[in-house]
N, C-alpha and C positions, 0 to 999 in steps of 0.2 A: 051108313044110310044113304043105300041108290041112288042118284036123282035120276030118272030122264027127263029127256027135252025134246023136245019134238024137232023134226028137219029146221022147219019155219025159226025157232024160237036159238037154233043151232049159227043161222046165217045173222038173225038180228047181233048174235052178240060177239061175230066176225066181223061184221059192217062194224058196228062200234069201238072193236078195238083198235084195229088197222086205219083207222081217220082219225083215231085218236094221236094214234102215235103217227101221223104226218102230219096232223096237226100242231102236236106240240113242238116238233120242226121248226114248224113255219112261225108259231110265236115267239119260240127261242133268242128269234133273230132282234125282237124292239129292244131290247138292251142295248145290243153292238150301234144298230142304227143307230138311234139315241143317243151315246155319244157322239157317233159324229154328228150331229144334229149341232148336240151342245160346245162340241171343238170349233165347230164352223161360226157360231158367238162369239169364243175366247177369242180365237187367234185371230180370222179374219174380219171379224165384225159381221158377217151375213146371216141374214134369220133365216133359217133351213125348214123350219118347220113342215113346211110342205115337204119334205123327205117323210116326215112321219103317212103321209099317203101310200107310200111305196117302202112299206117296211119290207118286205115279202121279199119283192125284185130287188129290192138292192141289197139284204144279206147273201141274196144269193147269189150274185152278180161278186160283194165285196169280199164276201165270205173265204174264197177261196184263194184271194187278191190276199190279203190280212195273212193268211197263212204264207204267201209267198214271199211275201214281206217282211215277214217275220224271220224267214228262214235265210234269206235272202242277203239282211241287215241285222243281223240282231245288232248289234253297234248305236244303231240309231236310240233314241230317247224318244220316252213315250210322249212328246209334244211333235218329235218330229216326223215320230209313226205317224199318229192321227195328221198332219199338216200333206203328207202322201196320199192317205187313203181319199181324204177329204180333194185332193188337186185330181183323182181318179174319178171318185164319186161324181165330181161338178163336172168332171171331159162330158159323166158320158150319161148324165140328166137334169145338169143345167142347160137352159138356155135362154142364157145371160151375158153377153160379149163381156159386161163391163165388169161382173160379177168374176167369171171367168180369167180375165184380167188381171184384175185384185186379187186372186189366188197367188193368181204364176208367178206375178211380183212377189208375191209373199216366198216362195220356195225359193227362188233365185235368191233372194234377201238373205237366207237362211243357207243358200251354198247346197240346194238340195234339188239343182234339175237333174243332176248326173243320175240320181236312184229314182230321182219322179221321171224318165226317160225311159229306161229300163225295168220298170214296173209299168208302164203307160203299154208295153212293146208288149210283157207279160198281157194285159189285161185286152189288148185289140187278138191275141191268139185265141183266149180264156170267146172271147164273143162270139167269131167267126168259128172257133169249134162249135156254143150253142147252134146259132145259127143252121151251120151245113147239120148236124142230128136234127135241127127241125123243120129241115128243109126237108130230108132225107124221108121224113115219116108221112110227108104231103100234107102239110097240113096250111091250109090257107089262111096268107098273116091281109092280104089285103084288110082286112075289118080292123087291124092296129095300124097306129103312127106309128108306137118305139117299138121294136119287135123285143125290145130288154125290161118288156113287161113282162116277158115271158118267163128270166131269169129267174124268178123264184123257186122253176123245177128243178134247179141244178143238186141241191142237200137234198130234194128229193130222187134219186135217181138211183142208187144206191139201195132206200131202207124199199121202194118198191119193187126192186128186180127181185132182193131178196123173197118180198111177201109173197110174190109168181113162182119162186123157184120151190119155194116151201109149201105153196099152196094155198097161204092165208086168203088172198081172195076165192078160192074155190065156193062157188053155187055163189059169193057177191054179185046185189046186183052194181055193174063200176056207175052205171049214171046216181043212184043213190051213192054208192061213195063219194066219188065229186061232187056232189052238192053239198056232201054234208063237211070234207074237207076246204073250201073255198068260204065256207061259214064262219073260221077260221079267223076272217078279217087279214088283210094285206095285201090283195091278191087284186091288180086295177082292170084285168081283163074280167070281161063278162063268164058271166057261169055257162050260160050253152059253150062259147070256146072253151075255158080251160075243159067241161065232164069230152069232148070232143080230143082235147090232147091227150087227157088223163089214159081214155080208150083206147088210142093208136098208140099209145106208151102203152099198156099193162101187155097189147097184141103184140106191140115188136119183139116185148123182152118173154113173151111166149111161146118167140118163132127161137130166139136162143137158146 
């Protein structure tokens, strides 16, 4: 039996399918961030549950760093691996000198200072690359106190590019699409800022 759908129904299906795909990527980082939070308490004795409010941004930034750390230093134990991630996360997402000193002291005590410095350098490179790319979009950051709030977009780059090149977003209302994605939670910027960023991103990929 052949089923005929209207153009409006087709656009709605595309919208729901594409937004669900990107939303699932954002949600998939919750366990990763929860692990960091639990390890903060276990290894350093710091309650870092506030990080759960920044799940998408922390996961977006720390995901590539974790991959780099795992590939570059496979000899690390699970606790050592977590401690380095704790140090990097704290460096960029904690504004508390007392807590930072406690974490850095722990890293030094475990003899991981050299590893930490190398991973921190890689993290700085990732941060600068992200900032340079976002600035190339002529995006206004004056309303955002921490540009790393936009790090959630990192794992979405290639899926969005793929959707654009495969015309999965053809005929989709980008404003509606962006509103759906931000509803998945963990994104700390406003829906208006995210919508603006998303539209600029899609337009950039369409130029390529």
